C-alpha positions in Angstrom: 14.1 -7.5 21.5 10.8 -8.9 23.1 8.7 -11.3 21.6 4.8 -13.1 22.3 3.9 -15.9 22.4 0.8 -18.0 23.5 2.4 -19.7 26.2 6.0 -19.8 27.6 7.4 -22.7 29.6 10.7 -22.4 31.9 13.8 -24.2 32.0 12.2 -26.6 34.4 8.8 -27.1 33.2 8.0 -30.9 33.8 7.5 -33.2 30.2 3.2 -33.8 31.5 2.8 -29.7 32.1 3.9 -29.3 28.4 1.8 -32.2 27.2 -1.1 -31.0 28.9 -0.8 -27.7 27.2 0.2 -28.5 24.2 -0.1 -32.0 23.1 -3.5 -33.5 25.0 -5.8 -31.6 22.8 -4.4 -32.5 19.6 -5.1 -36.5 20.8 -8.5 -35.0 21.9 -9.1 -34.2 18.0 -8.0 -37.2 16.7 -9.9 -39.4 18.2 -13.0 -37.3 17.5 -12.0 -37.3 14.1 -9.7 -34.4 13.0 -6.7 -34.0 11.9 -3.5 -32.9 14.0 0.3 -31.8 13.7 2.5 -31.3 16.3 6.2 -30.3 15.4 9.1 -29.0 17.5 11.6 -26.1 15.6 14.4 -24.6 17.0 18.6 -23.8 16.8 21.0 -27.6 16.7 20.9 -28.6 20.3 18.2 -26.6 22.1 16.2 -30.0 22.8 14.0 -31.0 19.9 14.7 -34.7 20.2 14.5 -34.5 23.9 10.7 -32.5 24.2 9.6 -35.0 21.6 10.8 -38.2 22.9 11.9 -37.7 26.5 14.2 -39.4 29.0 14.2 -42.7 30.5 11.4 -42.4 33.5 10.3 -38.9 32.3 8.4 -39.4 28.8 8.5 -37.1 26.3 4.9 -36.0 24.2 5.2 -38.7 21.3 5.0 -42.2 24.4 2.6 -39.4 26.0 0.5 -39.1 23.2 0.4 -42.9 22.2 -0.4 -43.7 26.2 -3.6 -41.4 26.3 -4.8 -42.9 22.6 -4.8 -46.4 24.1 -6.2 -45.3 27.5 -9.4 -43.8 26.4 -10.3 -46.6 23.3 -8.6 -49.8 24.8 -11.8 -51.4 25.4 -13.7 -50.3 22.6 -11.0 -51.6 20.2 -11.4 -54.1 17.0 -10.0 -57.5 16.4 -6.4 -57.6 13.9 -7.0 -57.2 10.3 -10.7 -55.9 10.3 -9.8 -52.5 9.2 -7.5 -52.6 6.5 -5.4 -49.7 4.9 -5.6 -49.8 1.5 -2.6 -48.2 -0.9 -4.7 -44.8 -1.6 -4.2 -43.4 1.8 -7.5 -44.9 2.9 -9.0 -47.9 5.0 -11.9 -50.6 4.7 -13.4 -53.1 7.1 -13.5 -56.4 6.4 -15.8 -59.3 7.4 -15.4 -61.6 10.4 -14.2 -64.7 8.4 -11.5 -62.3 5.7 -10.1 -61.4 9.6 -9.7 -64.7 11.2 -8.1 -65.8 8.1 -5.8 -62.3 8.3 -5.0 -63.4 11.8 -4.5 -67.0 10.8 -1.6 -66.1 8.4 0.2 -63.9 10.3 -0.1 -67.0 13.4 1.4 -69.3 10.6 4.5 -67.2 10.1 7.8 -67.9 11.5 8.0 -65.6 15.0 11.7 -64.8 15.4 11.6 -65.9 19.0 13.6 -63.5 22.0 17.4 -64.6 22.9 17.3 -66.0 26.1 18.3 -63.8 28.9 17.1 -60.7 26.9 13.8 -58.8 27.7 11.3 -58.3 25.5 11.2 -54.4 25.7 14.3 -52.9 26.2 14.3 -51.1 30.0 15.1 -47.5 28.1 11.9 -47.6 25.9 9.9 -49.3 29.8 10.9 -46.2 31.4 9.7 -43.6 28.8 6.1 -45.5 28.3 5.7 -45.8 32.1 3.5 -43.4 32.1 1.8 -43.0 35.7 -0.7 -40.2 34.5 -3.6 -42.7 33.5 -4.8 -39.7 31.4 -8.1 -40.1 28.4 -10.7 -38.2 26.5 -13.5 -38.0 27.8 -16.8 -38.7 25.9 -15.7 -41.1 23.8 -18.2 -42.5 21.8 -19.0 -46.5 22.8 -20.8 -46.9 19.7 -17.7 -47.1 17.5 -14.6 -49.7 17.4 -10.9 -48.2 16.9 -8.0 -49.3 15.4 -4.9 -48.1 15.8 -2.0 -47.6 12.3 1.7 -46.4 13.0 4.5 -45.5 10.5 8.1 -43.1 10.7 9.4 -41.6 8.1 12.7 -39.1 7.4 13.4 -36.3 5.2 17.0 -36.7 4.8 18.5 -34.2 2.2 15.0 -33.9 0.2 14.1 -37.3 -0.1 11.7 -39.4 2.0 13.0 -42.7 3.3 10.5 -45.7 5.5 12.4 -46.4 8.7 10.3 -48.9 9.6 10.8 -50.7 5.9 12.5 -54.4 6.4 15.2 -54.1 3.0 15.1 -58.0 1.8 18.3 -59.5 1.0 18.8 -59.3 -2.8 21.8 -61.0 -4.1 21.5 -59.0 -7.5 22.0 -55.6 -6.5 25.3 -54.4 -5.3 25.9 -53.5 -2.0 27.5 -50.1 -0.3 28.2 -49.4 3.5 27.8 -45.6 5.1 31.4 -44.6 3.1 30.5 -45.5 0.2 32.8 -48.8 -0.8 31.5 -52.0 -1.7 30.5 -54.6 1.4 31.2 -57.8 1.3 28.8 -60.2 4.0 25.9 -59.0 2.3 24.3 -57.2 5.1 23.3 -54.0 4.0 21.4 -52.9 1.3 21.0 -48.8 0.4 17.0 -48.2 1.3 15.0 -46.8 -1.7 13.2 -43.1 -1.0 9.6 -42.8 -1.4 7.1 -41.1 -3.0 4.4 -38.3 -2.7 0.9 -38.9 -4.0 -2.4 -37.0 -3.6 -5.5 -39.2 -2.0 -9.5 -38.4 -4.0 -9.6 -36.1 -0.9 -6.3 -33.8 -1.9 -4.7 -35.4 1.1 -1.3 -35.9 0.9 0.7 -39.1 1.7 3.5 -41.2 1.4 2.9 -44.2 -1.1 4.8 -47.8 -0.4 5.1 -46.8 3.5 5.1 -49.6 6.0 2.0 -48.5 8.6 1.4 -51.4 11.1 -1.6 -52.2 13.7 -0.6 -51.7 16.9 -2.9 -52.6 19.5 -1.0 -51.2 22.9 1.5 -48.2 24.2 4.2 -50.8 24.3 3.8 -52.1 20.6 3.7 -48.8 19.1 6.5 -47.2 21.5 8.1 -50.7 20.5 7.6 -50.0 16.5 8.7 -45.9 17.1 11.9 -47.8 18.8 13.0 -49.7 16.1 12.9 -46.9 13.2 14.5 -44.2 15.5 17.4 -46.8 15.9 17.8 -46.2 11.4 17.2 -42.3 11.7 20.3 -40.5 10.8 22.4 -38.9 13.5 26.4 -37.4 13.4 28.6 -35.5 15.6 28.9 -32.3 15.4 30.9 -29.4 17.0 27.7 -28.4 18.6 26.1 -31.5 19.0 27.2 -35.1 20.1 24.0 -36.7 18.5 22.6 -33.8 15.9 19.9 -35.2 13.6 20.7 -34.7 10.3 17.0 -35.5 9.0 13.6 -34.1 10.2 11.8 -37.0 11.3 7.5 -37.9 11.3 5.9 -39.8 13.4 2.7 -41.1 12.2 -0.4 -41.9 14.2 -3.8 -43.3 12.1 -7.1 -44.1 14.0 -9.8 -45.2 12.1 -12.9 -45.5 13.5 -16.3 -47.4 12.9 -19.7 -47.5 14.5 -21.7 -50.3 15.2 -24.5 -52.2 13.4 -28.0 -52.0 15.0 -27.3 -55.0 16.9 -24.2 -53.5 18.7 -22.3 -56.6 17.3 -20.7 -56.0 14.2 -19.0 -53.3 12.7 -20.7 -51.7 9.8 -19.3 -52.1 6.4 -20.5 -48.9 4.9 -17.0 -47.4 3.7 -19.1 -44.0 4.2 -18.9 -44.3 7.5 -15.9 -44.7 8.7 -13.4 -42.1 9.6 -9.8 -42.3 9.8 -8.4 -38.9 11.3 -4.5 -38.3 11.6 -1.5 -37.1 13.6 1.5 -36.0 12.6 4.2 -35.3 15.0 7.6 -34.0 13.6 10.7 -33.2 14.9 12.4 -30.9 12.7 16.1 -30.7 12.5 17.9 -27.7 13.6 19.2 -24.9 12.0 23.1 -24.3 12.5 26.0 -22.2 10.6 28.8 -23.9 8.9 31.0 -21.6 10.3 30.0 -22.7 13.6 29.9 -26.5 13.2 32.7 -26.4 10.7 30.7 -29.3 8.8 32.8 -30.4 5.7 31.5 -33.1 3.3 28.5 -35.3 3.9 27.4 -32.5 7.0 27.9 -29.5 4.8 25.7 -30.9 2.0 23.2 -32.0 5.1 23.3 -28.5 6.8 22.8 -27.1 3.2 19.7 -29.2 2.4 17.9 -28.8 6.0 18.7 -24.8 6.2 16.6 -24.7 2.8 14.2 -27.1 3.8 13.7 -24.5 6.7 13.6 -21.9 4.8 11.0 -23.1 2.8 8.9 -23.8 5.4 9.5 -20.0 6.9 8.2 -18.7 2.7 5.6 -20.9 2.6 4.2 -19.2 6.3 5.2 -15.6 5.2 2.8 -16.0 2.0 0.0 -17.9 3.6 0.5 -14.4 6.3 0.6 -11.9 3.5 -2.7 -13.5 1.4 -4.7 -13.5 4.5 -3.7 -9.9 5.9 -4.0 -8.3 2.5 -6.4 -10.5 0.8 -4.2 -11.5 -2.0 -3.6 -14.7 -3.9 -0.1 -15.6 -4.0 1.2 -18.9 -4.7 2.3 -20.8 -2.2 5.5 -22.5 -2.8 4.5 -26.2 -1.0 6.5 -27.9 -4.1 9.2 -26.4 -3.3 10.5 -28.9 -0.1 9.0 -32.5 0.4 8.8 -31.1 4.4 6.1 -28.5 3.4 4.2 -30.4 0.4 3.6 -33.5 2.6 1.8 -31.1 5.1 0.0 -28.6 2.7 -2.9 -30.0 3.4 -2.2 -29.0 7.3 -1.7 -25.3 5.6 -4.6 -25.2 3.9 -6.8 -25.7 6.7 -7.6 -29.5 7.1 -6.5 -30.1 10.9 -4.6 -28.0 13.7 -1.2 -27.0 13.7 0.8 -26.3 16.5 4.4 -25.5 16.8 6.9 -25.8 20.3 9.6 -23.6 19.7 13.1 -24.5 21.8 15.6 -22.1 22.4 18.9 -22.9 23.9 19.9 -19.9 26.4 23.2 -20.0 25.6 24.9 -16.6 24.7 26.2 -18.4 21.2 23.3 -19.4 19.8 21.9 -15.2 20.5 21.0 -14.3 16.7 20.1 -17.8 15.7 17.2 -17.8 18.5 16.3 -14.4 17.8 15.8 -15.4 14.0 13.8 -18.6 15.4 11.7 -16.6 17.7 10.6 -13.8 15.0 9.8 -16.4 12.7 7.8 -18.3 15.5 6.1 -15.3 16.2 4.9 -14.8 12.8 3.2 -18.0 12.7 0.8 -17.2 15.0 -0.9 -14.3 12.9 -1.8 -17.4 10.6 -5.1 -18.7 10.8 -6.5 -21.8 8.9 -9.6 -23.2 8.4 -11.0 -25.4 11.1 -12.5 -28.9 9.6 -16.4 -29.4 10.1 -17.3 -32.4 12.0 -18.7 -35.3 10.8 -22.7 -36.1 10.8 -24.1 -39.0 12.6 -25.0 -42.2 11.7 -28.3 -41.6 12.6 -28.2 -45.3 14.2 -29.5 -45.4 18.2 -26.3 -44.4 20.6 -25.8 -47.3 23.4 -26.0 -50.4 21.0 -23.0 -52.0 22.4 -23.9 -51.1 26.1 -27.2 -53.3 25.0 -25.6 -56.1 23.7 -23.7 -56.6 26.6 -26.4 -56.1 28.8 -28.4 -59.0 27.1 -25.2 -61.1 26.8 -25.0 -60.9 30.6 -28.6 -61.1 31.2 -28.3 -64.5 28.9 -25.6 -65.5 31.4 -27.2 -65.1 34.5 -30.2 -66.8 33.5 -28.4 -70.3 32.2 -26.5 -70.2 35.8 -29.8 -69.6 37.6 -31.4 -72.6 35.7 -27.9 -74.8 36.1 -26.9 -74.1 32.8 -23.6 -73.8 31.5 -22.1 -69.7 31.5 -21.5 -69.3 28.3 -21.5 -71.1 25.0 -18.0 -73.3 25.1 -18.4 -74.0 28.7 -22.0 -75.6 27.0 -20.6 -77.8 24.7 -17.9 -79.2 26.7 -20.3 -80.0 29.4 -22.8 -82.0 27.1 -20.0 -83.8 25.6 -18.4 -84.6 28.8 -21.9 -85.9 29.7 -22.9 -87.5 27.0 -19.1 -89.5 27.4 -19.9 -90.7 30.7 -23.5 -91.4 30.0 -22.5 -93.6 27.4 -21.9 -97.3 28.0 -18.0 -98.2 26.6 -18.4 -100.5 23.7 -17.0 -104.1 23.9 -14.7 -105.8 21.8 -16.3 -106.5 18.3 -13.5 -108.9 17.4 -15.1 -112.5 16.4 -12.5 -115.0 16.4 -14.8 -117.9 16.8 -17.4 -118.9 14.4 -19.3 -120.2 17.5 -19.0 -117.5 19.6 -22.4 -116.5 21.1 -21.7 -114.0 23.9 -19.7 -111.1 22.0 -22.8 -110.2 19.5 -25.5 -110.5 22.8 -23.3 -108.6 24.7 -22.9 -105.9 21.9 -26.7 -106.0 21.2 -27.1 -105.1 24.7 -24.5 -102.1 24.9 -26.3 -100.5 21.7 -29.9 -101.2 23.7 -28.6 -99.1 26.7 -26.6 -96.6 24.2 -30.2 -96.2 22.7 -32.4 -95.8 26.0 -29.5 -93.2 27.1 -30.1 -91.5 23.8 -34.0 -91.4 24.1 -33.6 -89.9 27.8 -31.3 -87.6 26.2 -33.6 -87.0 23.9 -36.5 -86.0 26.0 -34.1 -84.2 28.7 -33.0 -82.3 25.5 -36.6 -81.7 24.5 -37.4 -80.7 27.9 -34.8 -78.2 28.1 -35.8 -76.5 25.1 -39.2 -76.1 26.1 -37.2 -74.7 29.5 -35.3 -72.3 27.3 -38.2 -71.3 25.3 -40.0 -70.5 28.3 -37.2 -68.4 29.9 -36.9 -66.8 26.4 -40.5 -65.6 26.4 -39.9 -64.5 30.5 -37.0 -62.4 29.1 -38.8 -61.3 25.9 -41.5 -60.0 28.0 -39.0 -58.3 30.6 -37.4 -56.5 27.8 -40.5 -55.8 26.5 -42.0 -54.1 29.5 -38.6 -52.7 30.4 -38.3 -51.5 26.5 -41.9 -49.8 27.5 -40.4 -48.2 30.9 -37.6 -47.0 28.6 -40.1 -45.5 26.0 -41.8 -43.7 28.4 -39.1 -42.1 30.1 -37.5 -41.6 26.4 -40.8 -40.5 25.9 -40.9 -37.6 28.4 -37.3 -37.3 27.8 -37.9 -36.1 24.2 -40.8 -33.7 25.6 -38.6 -32.0 28.2 -35.8 -31.9 24.9 -38.9 -30.7 22.9 -39.5 -27.8 25.7 -36.2 -27.3 26.1 -35.8 -26.3 22.8 -38.6 -23.8 22.4 -36.9 -22.4 25.0 -33.5 -22.6 23.3 -35.6 -20.9 20.5 -37.2 -18.2 21.7 -33.9 -17.2 24.1 -32.3 -17.3 20.7 -34.4 -14.8 19.3 -34.4 -13.2 22.0 -30.5 -12.9 21.7 -31.2 -12.5 18.3 -33.3 -9.2 19.2 -30.8 -7.8 21.6 -28.0 -8.2 18.8 -29.8 -6.5 16.7 -30.5 -3.7 19.0 -27.3 -4.1 20.3 -26.3 -2.9 16.8 -28.4 -0.1 16.5 -27.1 1.1 19.7 -23.5 0.7 18.4 -24.4 1.9 15.4 -26.3 5.2 17.0 -23.0 5.5 19.2 -20.6 5.4 16.5 -22.4 8.3 14.8 -22.5 10.6 18.2 -18.6 9.9 18.3 -18.3 10.9 14.4 -20.4 14.0 15.5 -18.1 15.0 19.0 -15.0 14.1 16.9 -16.3 16.6 14.2 -17.5 19.0 16.7 -14.2 18.4 18.5 -12.3 19.0 15.1 -14.4 22.3 14.8 -14.3 23.7 17.7 -10.2 22.7 18.0 -10.3 24.5 14.3 -12.3 27.5 15.5 -10.5 28.0 18.4 -6.7 28.2 16.8 -8.4 30.5 14.0 -9.5 32.7 16.9 -5.6 32.8 18.2 -4.4 33.4 15.4 -6.9 35.9 14.5 -6.0 37.2 18.2 -2.6 37.3 17.6 -2.4 38.6 14.5 -5.0 41.7 16.4 -2.1 42.5 18.9 0.6 42.4 16.3 -1.5 44.7 14.0 -2.1 47.1 17.3 1.5 47.0 18.1 2.2 47.6 14.5 -0.1 50.4 14.6 1.0 51.8 18.5 4.5 52.0 16.5 3.1 53.9 13.7 0.8 56.1 15.4 4.0 57.4 17.5 6.4 57.2 14.9 4.0 59.6 13.2 2.9 61.5 15.6 7.1 61.9 16.7 7.3 63.2 12.9 4.5 65.3 13.3 5.8 66.9 16.1 9.3 67.8 14.5 7.5 68.8 11.4 5.6 71.5 13.2 8.4 72.4 15.3 10.5 73.1 12.0 7.5 74.8 10.6 7.0 77.2 14.4 10.6 77.4 13.9 10.5 78.5 10.3 8.1 81.0 10.5 9.3 82.4 13.7 12.6 83.0 11.6 10.8 84.3 8.4 8.9 86.8 10.6 12.3 87.9 12.9 13.8 88.5 9.0 10.9 90.5 7.9 11.0 92.0 11.4 14.8 93.1 11.0 14.5 94.0 7.2 11.8 96.7 8.1 14.3 97.9 10.9 16.6 98.0 8.4 14.6 100.2 5.8 13.6 102.4 8.8 17.1 103.0 9.9 18.4 103.6 6.0 15.1 105.9 5.1 15.9 107.9 8.5 19.7 107.9 7.4 18.5 109.0 4.4 16.2 111.4 5.5 18.6 112.7 8.4 22.1 113.1 5.8 22.4 116.6 4.8 21.9 117.2 1.5 24.6 120.2 0.5 27.8 117.9 1.5 28.8 115.4 -1.0 31.0 113.2 0.1 34.9 113.5 -1.5 35.6 110.2 -3.9 39.6 109.4 -3.0 41.4 108.9 -6.1 42.5 105.9 -7.6 45.8 106.5 -6.5 45.2 106.7 -2.9 42.7 104.2 -2.8 45.2 102.5 -4.1 47.7 103.6 -1.6 45.1 102.6 1.5 44.8 99.2 1.9 41.1 98.6 1.9 39.6 95.2 2.8 36.6 94.8 -0.6 36.8 91.3 -1.9 38.3 88.0 -1.7 41.3 88.3 -4.4 44.5 89.8 -3.2 45.5 93.5 -2.9 47.2 94.7 -5.7 49.4 96.6 -3.4 52.2 94.6 -2.5 52.6 95.3 0.9 49.3 94.7 2.3 48.9 92.9 5.6 47.3 89.9 5.2 43.8 89.5 5.7 42.4 87.6 8.8 39.2 84.9 8.1 36.4 85.6 9.4 34.0 82.4 9.9 30.5 82.7 10.4 29.5 81.0 13.5 25.8 78.5 12.7 22.8 79.6 14.6 22.7 75.5 15.7 26.4 75.2 17.0 24.7 73.3 19.9 23.7 70.4 17.8 25.9 68.0 16.4 26.4 68.1 12.0 28.6 65.5 9.4 30.1 68.0 7.1 30.0 66.2 4.1 32.7 67.9 1.8 33.5 65.8 -1.2 37.1 65.9 -2.8 36.7 67.0 -6.0 35.7 70.4 -4.4 38.0 73.5 -4.6 39.0 76.3 -1.6 37.5 79.2 -2.4 39.7 81.6 0.3 37.0 83.8 0.5 36.8 85.9 3.7 33.3 84.4 5.5 33.3 80.7 5.5 30.6 78.3 6.6 32.1 76.7 10.7 30.0 74.2 12.1 32.2 73.6 15.9 31.8 69.8 16.6 30.7 68.2 13.4 32.8 65.3 11.6 33.9 66.1 8.4 33.5 63.0 5.9 34.2 62.8 2.4 31.5 60.6 1.6 28.6 59.8 4.0 28.5 56.4 6.2 26.2 54.9 8.3 28.6 54.9 10.8 28.9 58.6 10.7 25.5 59.4 10.4 24.4 57.2 12.9 26.7 59.8 15.9 24.8 63.3 14.7 21.3 64.5 13.9 22.0 67.0 11.3 23.9 67.0 7.9 25.2 69.2 5.6 26.4 68.9 1.9 28.7 71.0 0.4 28.3 71.5 -3.2 29.6 73.1 -6.0 29.3 74.3 -9.4 29.6 76.8 -12.1 27.8 79.8 -12.3 26.1 81.5 -15.5 28.9 84.3 -15.3 31.7 81.9 -15.1 32.4 82.3 -11.3 32.1 79.0 -8.6 29.1 79.1 -6.9 28.6 77.1 -3.4 25.3 76.0 -2.3 25.4 74.2 1.5 22.2 71.8 1.2 21.5 70.6 5.1 18.7 67.8 6.3 17.9 66.2 9.7 19.3 62.8 10.0 16.2 60.0 11.1 16.6 56.6 12.2 14.4 54.1 9.3 12.4 50.9 11.1 15.0 48.9 9.4 17.5 49.8 11.6 19.5 52.3 9.2 19.8 56.2 8.4 17.8 58.0 6.5 18.4 62.1 5.8 15.4 64.5 5.3 16.5 68.1 3.5 15.3 71.0 5.1 16.9 73.9 3.4 20.0 75.3 0.9 22.5 78.1 1.6 24.0 79.4 -1.5 27.6 80.8 -1.0 28.2 83.2 -4.4 31.7 84.9 -5.3 31.5 87.6 -8.0 34.1 90.0 -10.0 34.7 93.5 -8.8 35.4 94.8 -12.5 32.5 92.6 -13.3 29.6 95.5 -13.0 29.1 98.7 -12.6 26.4 101.6 -11.6 25.2 104.8 -11.5 24.1 105.9 -7.9 22.8 109.5 -9.0 21.9 111.0 -11.9 22.0 114.6 -11.5 24.7 115.7 -13.1 24.1 115.5 -16.7 27.4 116.7 -17.8 30.0 115.7 -15.5 33.6 116.2 -15.6 36.0 113.6 -16.9 37.4 112.9 -13.8 34.4 113.0 -12.0 32.9 110.3 -13.7 34.2 107.4 -12.1 32.6 109.0 -8.7 29.3 109.5 -10.2 28.9 105.6 -10.1 28.7 103.3 -7.6 31.7 102.0 -6.7 31.1 98.0 -6.4 34.9 97.9 -4.7 33.3 99.4 -1.7 30.6 96.8 -1.2 31.1 93.3 0.1 32.0 91.1 -2.9 29.9 88.0 -1.3 26.2 88.0 -0.6 24.9 85.7 0.8 21.0 84.7 -0.3 18.8 82.3 1.9 15.5 80.8 1.9 12.8 81.0 5.1 13.6 78.8 7.7 17.6 78.7 7.4 19.2 78.4 10.4 22.2 80.3 9.6 20.6 83.7 10.3 18.7 86.2 8.3 20.3 87.2 4.4 22.2 90.5 4.1 23.8 92.9 1.6 26.0 95.8 1.9 24.7 99.1 0.5 27.4 102.2 -0.3 26.7 105.0 0.8 25.1 108.1 -1.4 27.2 109.8 -2.8 
């Protein structure tokens, strides 16, 4: 699984590199009047508190932020109590008198003296804040005065507590310890939770929270450490010092511009800027099945996970609103953590998150959840606040005032005067006290004393003379000082004229540069417009190219389909042509064969007729055949019909089979089981035939001819047998088909069914000769074969009796 982040630090990264990449931009924005939020996020025991606080000898992000702030604004800090925070998340500027009174009141309060043998700062803290980098912000506004306020709170079980609050002793309220049992010494009072409110700028703040004004890194970190000792931690199976609450260390920076003289702070509240940097150490998410938490620890873990889940839900809703243009309500109020930093997510500052990951295999699944959430938060964009407008005063006021004071001191030194006002007052008083003669004793003990008053008068006269002399010297000094002031005014005026001249030159240069910038901006706009037109043209061309490519692809696909269809049709037509050619070739062969047979039959019939005609012509007319009698005929075994002979001792007739002319081909002889045996002399016989009772595809596949034997009852009551023949063809579907070509009929007639005369020459024959005048049917073959043209079994034939 892979996740993408803006910056990834290894396990051996030093605190300085982490600070330079993550926290330094937030401190720069703080000094420039912008808000910032930095919080650490991860599972329990992953190093969040270590990242924020650090270790002895290697301070974390918090002490480095404080050190960078005081390194940047150190020489420009205001005196104590010049800035005063109100109860509505605002700040006011007090006059010098009110600030002096506040300082005197603070100095008059009893301050606990440090215990002998102990240092004022804990050595562990001193090692943490002893940062040697001397990192500072460049281009700090030197015409402003700055003041830093810090506060420290924690969110425990979704309640906000002030870690810097000094709980006073109250004898009325009951006292309880951590085990929820009363204590007797009265040294513990449960802290009171604080309330979140919204100021006039819709920023959230903790009302009644202790905010301490600090003037150095040591003092600020000492305040932090005092609150850190009150933070709730507990021992779990995963972490010996597990944080059971979310801690928030808030650094507020108030700044206001100096007046036109560069000496005092402006009293206008609109010119005061209050920026805030919140450093949040989130409690780690944990699973109770791993920590084995019970009781209060289980309740704490549930509240921690619930607040982190609310933070994740708020981030997801913000992401959906920005990506899909929705207007869902973000559930900030579901947790005090998200409600406190609502204005940051709404765009009132820059937000940075440090994801701490523990490389232990046991934390793999939880670390995946943490990194998935952290990767998703990168897609959320918050609006950046605009910079505050300038105050409109001339820059460099502070340095002009300092230059004036230094020049005045230098002139006084050159004149032999005091360097500063306090030294001047001290020197004047010392000179007066040294030059004035001491007053003698003024007690009159005797009325006749003539020495005390004259001495007193003499001393007073000397003092009067000395006073007059001092007045003259003072007048001379005043004249000298006026001359110096005039000279200083002249020099200042000349320098001012010179500076004005240079300033006008600079202004002209700036005006020229502005005109050049405007020209370049116009040129840039023109080029951007041209680029936009070219991009649109390129987009149109790309769209046309894409459409043409799609059209080309569609046409090529269509051509390919047409070519494949053409090939398929060609193959189909070739198959049809081959099949039709084969079919017509067979049909032509069959028709030619049928025509040849027909012509042969006609030729044979003509030959037979010629033979019969020849026999009739050549037959003698006076010799008349003698017809045997019935008795003689009964004695002779004459083969007349299929029916058995009436002679009991007649030998059995040997059946003759009529051979088919197409015996060389393979036949399917289909004889249904319902057919009756005719027991005639002539029977159809096809050698090498497959005899079946029902036609099957397997039998048809092995042969190329087919014959069906069909019996039906004729009109005279005799059995008529039809032989239906056909050719077997293979179909395109892989089956077999039969095309019938001809039919042969085998017909059996009874011998007593029909008699006719052969010659009516004797009209009155005798009675015994009456039967001989008729053609004897029994002498003929009882089976007549009738065939159609095209039969493969040969021409038809008939038996004709000899004429009597």
